[in-house]
N, C-alpha and C positions, 0 to 999 in steps of 0.2 A: 392451557387458555382451552376457554369453553366458546366455540366458534361454529359456523356451519361447516356442511361438509365440503362444499364449494371451494370456503374460505381456506381451510384446511388444506385441501389438494391443493389450490395458487400455490400456498404459502409452502409449501410442500417440494412442488416444484421450484420456485424458489431458491429454496434452503439446497436442491440440487444442483442448481446452474450456481448459485455463487461458491457452493465446496468445489465445483471447478475452475471455476475461476481462479478462487484462490488456491488452488494446487499447483495450478498454472504457472504461478508466481512463486511455487516456491515454500508454500506456508502448508501449514497442518488441517484438510480441507474441512475439517472439524471448526476452526476457527471461521469461518463462513459462514455455516451453520448455525452455529449459537448466535452469530450476528444476528441474522437473518430473524431467530426463531425470537430473540430478544427485543428487535426492532418491528416486527410484525404484533408484537404484544401490549395489550392496552396497559398494562401495567408489570412494575416487577415479579421477577419469576425467581422462586430458588432453582438452585441447583438440579433439585429433584424433578419440578417443574421440565425445564428446559432439557432435560435425560431421557423424560417419560416420552416427551415430543418428539423428540429425535431416535428413540430409540437405539439410547449410546448409553455403558455403562455410565452409571452418575458420576465416577470417581473423575473418568478422564474428561466429561462435561464441565465438575468442578475446575480443573487445571486450568482448562482452555477458558473460563471465565474469568480465570482469575488474570491469565497472558490477556485477556481481551481488555481489562480493568489497567494491566500495569500499560496497555498501547495508549491507552486513551479514550477506545473504543466504545466501553463499558464503563457504568459505577456502580457499584456494590455501596448496600444500605444495610446493616449486619448482615444476613445471608442470604439478600434477594439480588437479584440483578439487573438494572434496566443499561439501554443507552445510554451514549454522551447526550446530554441536554441540546447537542444542536450538532445532529452528524455532519455535517460538513465540514466545521472549526474539527470534527472530532478523525476525517478521512486525512484533512490537510495537515496536523498536527502529526497523526503516522507517515506520511509522506515525506515531511520534513527531517523527522526525527531516523527514519529508515531509508527512504531512497536518496536522499538530497547525499548521505554518508559513500552507501554504494555508487554514486554514480562517481563519485568525487575519487575515491579510490578504484575504479577503474582508471579515468581518466589520467590519474600519479601512475597507476601500474602502464599504460600506454606510453607517455612520457619517458618512464626510466626503460622500457624495453624499447624504446629509441634510441636514448641516451647509449646503452649497452651498445648499440648497432651503429654508432656514429664514426666510431674508431674502424671501422673495416670498411675496406677502400672497394669492397666488389660491390657493380652495378646494381646488383641482387638486393644487396642490403641496402642501398641508400633509397631503391624503389620499395622494400620494405618498411623503412623508415619514414619516407613518406604517404606511407598511406595509411601506420601509426598516429603521424601525426595530425593527419585529414581526420582520422576518427576520433583521436583525442579530442579535435577543435571543436566536432558533433557531439559528444557527448557534453562538454563543457558548457555549449551553445543549450543542449535540452537540461542540463544542471540548471543553468543560469534560469532559464523559463521555467520549468518546476520550481526554484525558488524562489521570484517573484509571484509565480501565479499561485503561491500560499501564504506568501509573507500577509503578517497583521491574523494570520490565525485562520484565515475563511479563503476557499475556494474563490477568488475571483478572473472571470474571463476578459474583464475590460483591461486589468493590467497583461495578461496572455495577450491580447489583440497588439498594444502598446508594446509588450517584450518582441513581440515578431516584426512592428514596422520596426523598433531600435534594432534589432539584427541586419534587417537588410539593409537599413540606409542609417549607417553608426555618427552619421556627422548630423 
Protein backbone atom coordinates (compact mmCIF):
# COMPACT_ATOMS: atom_id res chain seq x y z
CA UNK A 1 0.00 0.00 0.00
CA UNK A 2 1.52 3.32 -1.03
CA UNK A 3 -0.31 5.96 1.01
CA UNK A 4 0.50 9.11 2.98
CA UNK A 5 1.87 8.87 6.50
CA UNK A 6 -1.42 10.23 7.91
CA UNK A 7 -3.43 7.59 6.06
CA UNK A 8 -1.06 4.90 7.29
CA UNK A 9 -1.34 6.09 10.92
CA UNK A 10 -5.13 6.19 10.74
CA UNK A 11 -5.26 2.77 9.12
CA UNK A 12 -2.89 1.29 11.71
CA UNK A 13 -5.06 2.72 14.52
CA UNK A 14 -8.13 1.18 12.89
CA UNK A 15 -6.26 -2.11 12.47
CA UNK A 16 -5.39 -2.19 16.18
CA UNK A 17 -8.93 -1.29 17.21
CA UNK A 18 -10.42 -3.99 14.99
CA UNK A 19 -7.97 -6.52 16.45
CA UNK A 20 -9.17 -5.66 19.96
CA UNK A 21 -12.79 -5.93 18.86
CA UNK A 22 -12.36 -9.27 17.14
CA UNK A 23 -10.31 -10.65 20.06
CA UNK A 24 -13.17 -9.73 22.40
CA UNK A 25 -15.31 -12.13 20.32
CA UNK A 26 -12.80 -14.97 20.76
CA UNK A 27 -11.26 -14.73 17.30
CA UNK A 28 -7.64 -14.40 16.31
CA UNK A 29 -6.92 -10.64 16.34
CA UNK A 30 -4.99 -11.07 13.09
CA UNK A 31 -8.32 -11.79 11.34
CA UNK A 32 -9.51 -8.27 12.10
CA UNK A 33 -6.17 -6.71 11.24
CA UNK A 34 -5.94 -8.47 7.88
CA UNK A 35 -9.55 -7.68 6.97
CA UNK A 36 -9.09 -3.96 7.70
CA UNK A 37 -5.82 -3.94 5.75
CA UNK A 38 -7.66 -5.41 2.74
CA UNK A 39 -10.65 -3.13 3.20
CA UNK A 40 -8.51 0.01 3.28
CA UNK A 41 -6.55 -0.99 0.18
CA UNK A 42 -7.47 0.32 -3.28
CA UNK A 43 -6.40 -2.90 -4.99
CA UNK A 44 -6.14 -6.59 -4.11
CA UNK A 45 -3.05 -7.41 -2.06
CA UNK A 46 -0.76 -10.44 -1.86
CA UNK A 47 -0.23 -12.12 1.48
CA UNK A 48 3.32 -10.71 1.44
CA UNK A 49 1.99 -7.15 1.02
CA UNK A 50 -0.52 -7.54 3.85
CA UNK A 51 2.11 -9.18 6.06
CA UNK A 52 4.53 -6.35 5.37
CA UNK A 53 1.93 -3.71 6.17
CA UNK A 54 0.93 -5.44 9.40
CA UNK A 55 4.45 -6.40 10.40
CA UNK A 56 3.38 -10.03 10.76
CA UNK A 57 4.88 -13.28 9.42
CA UNK A 58 3.65 -14.04 5.91
CA UNK A 59 2.74 -17.64 6.77
CA UNK A 60 0.39 -16.45 9.54
CA UNK A 61 -1.14 -13.79 7.29
CA UNK A 62 -1.60 -16.26 4.41
CA UNK A 63 -3.46 -18.61 6.76
CA UNK A 64 -5.69 -15.79 8.02
CA UNK A 65 -6.43 -14.62 4.47
CA UNK A 66 -7.56 -18.15 3.60
CA UNK A 67 -9.80 -18.13 6.69
CA UNK A 68 -11.29 -14.78 5.71
CA UNK A 69 -11.97 -16.16 2.24
CA UNK A 70 -13.67 -19.26 3.70
CA UNK A 71 -15.79 -16.99 5.93
CA UNK A 72 -16.87 -14.99 2.89
CA UNK A 73 -15.27 -11.81 4.23
CA UNK A 74 -12.54 -11.74 1.57
CA UNK A 75 -12.15 -12.94 -1.98
CA UNK A 76 -9.10 -14.42 -3.67
CA UNK A 77 -7.96 -13.98 -7.24
CA UNK A 78 -4.79 -15.93 -7.86
CA UNK A 79 -2.33 -14.90 -5.15
CA UNK A 80 -4.16 -11.63 -4.39
CA UNK A 81 -6.86 -10.94 -1.84
CA UNK A 82 -9.48 -8.22 -1.48
CA UNK A 83 -12.56 -7.70 0.63
CA UNK A 84 -15.86 -9.11 -0.53
CA UNK A 85 -17.65 -6.94 -3.08
CA UNK A 86 -20.22 -5.75 -0.54
CA UNK A 87 -18.87 -5.74 3.02
CA UNK A 88 -22.35 -5.56 4.58
CA UNK A 89 -23.42 -8.68 2.71
CA UNK A 90 -20.22 -10.41 3.83
CA UNK A 91 -20.72 -9.41 7.48
CA UNK A 92 -24.37 -10.46 7.29
CA UNK A 93 -23.36 -13.84 5.88
CA UNK A 94 -20.76 -14.26 8.58
CA UNK A 95 -23.26 -13.45 11.33
CA UNK A 96 -25.73 -15.95 9.89
CA UNK A 97 -23.17 -18.72 9.57
CA UNK A 98 -21.43 -18.20 12.93
CA UNK A 99 -23.60 -16.37 15.44
CA UNK A 100 -27.03 -17.82 14.68
CA UNK A 101 -25.89 -21.41 15.27
CA UNK A 102 -24.09 -20.39 18.49
CA UNK A 103 -27.23 -18.68 19.78
CA UNK A 104 -29.33 -21.73 18.88
CA UNK A 105 -26.89 -24.05 20.67
CA UNK A 106 -26.94 -21.83 23.76
CA UNK A 107 -30.72 -21.71 23.80
CA UNK A 108 -30.91 -25.50 23.45
CA UNK A 109 -28.36 -26.01 26.23
CA UNK A 110 -30.32 -23.78 28.61
CA UNK A 111 -33.54 -25.63 27.87
CA UNK A 112 -31.79 -28.97 28.37
CA UNK A 113 -30.50 -27.82 31.77
CA UNK A 114 -34.01 -26.78 32.73
CA UNK A 115 -35.37 -30.17 31.62
CA UNK A 116 -32.78 -31.84 33.86
CA UNK A 117 -33.99 -29.73 36.80
CA UNK A 118 -37.68 -30.41 36.11
CA UNK A 119 -37.79 -33.55 38.26
CA UNK A 120 -36.09 -31.84 41.21
CA UNK A 121 -38.73 -30.86 43.75
CA UNK A 122 -36.51 -28.34 45.52
CA UNK A 123 -37.73 -24.76 45.38
CA UNK A 124 -34.27 -23.53 44.41
CA UNK A 125 -34.26 -25.88 41.41
CA UNK A 126 -37.62 -24.52 40.27
CA UNK A 127 -36.39 -20.92 40.62
CA UNK A 128 -33.22 -21.80 38.71
CA UNK A 129 -35.31 -23.39 35.98
CA UNK A 130 -37.45 -20.25 35.73
CA UNK A 131 -34.29 -18.15 35.31
CA UNK A 132 -32.95 -20.56 32.68
CA UNK A 133 -36.25 -20.47 30.77
CA UNK A 134 -36.28 -16.64 30.87
CA UNK A 135 -32.72 -16.51 29.57
CA UNK A 136 -33.50 -19.10 26.87
CA UNK A 137 -36.49 -17.01 25.72
CA UNK A 138 -34.33 -13.87 25.60
CA UNK A 139 -31.65 -15.65 23.59
CA UNK A 140 -34.36 -17.02 21.29
CA UNK A 141 -35.62 -13.46 20.77
CA UNK A 142 -32.09 -12.26 20.03
CA UNK A 143 -31.59 -15.15 17.60
CA UNK A 144 -34.88 -14.33 15.88
CA UNK A 145 -33.94 -10.66 15.60
CA UNK A 146 -30.52 -11.46 14.18
CA UNK A 147 -32.07 -13.94 11.76
CA UNK A 148 -34.58 -11.38 10.51
CA UNK A 149 -32.01 -8.60 10.45
CA UNK A 150 -29.62 -10.56 8.23
CA UNK A 151 -32.13 -12.44 6.09
CA UNK A 152 -31.66 -11.90 2.39
CA UNK A 153 -27.92 -11.46 2.65
CA UNK A 154 -27.74 -7.88 3.84
CA UNK A 155 -28.13 -6.03 7.10
CA UNK A 156 -31.47 -4.25 7.08
CA UNK A 157 -32.35 -1.97 9.98
CA UNK A 158 -35.95 -1.68 8.82
CA UNK A 159 -36.28 -5.44 9.44
CA UNK A 160 -34.91 -4.92 12.94
CA UNK A 161 -37.49 -2.24 13.71
CA UNK A 162 -40.30 -4.46 12.41
CA UNK A 163 -39.00 -7.46 14.38
CA UNK A 164 -38.80 -5.41 17.58
CA UNK A 165 -42.35 -4.16 17.02
CA UNK A 166 -43.54 -7.73 16.45
CA UNK A 167 -41.77 -8.92 19.59
CA UNK A 168 -43.54 -6.27 21.67
CA UNK A 169 -46.95 -6.85 20.13
CA UNK A 170 -47.24 -10.36 18.66
CA UNK A 171 -50.94 -9.89 17.97
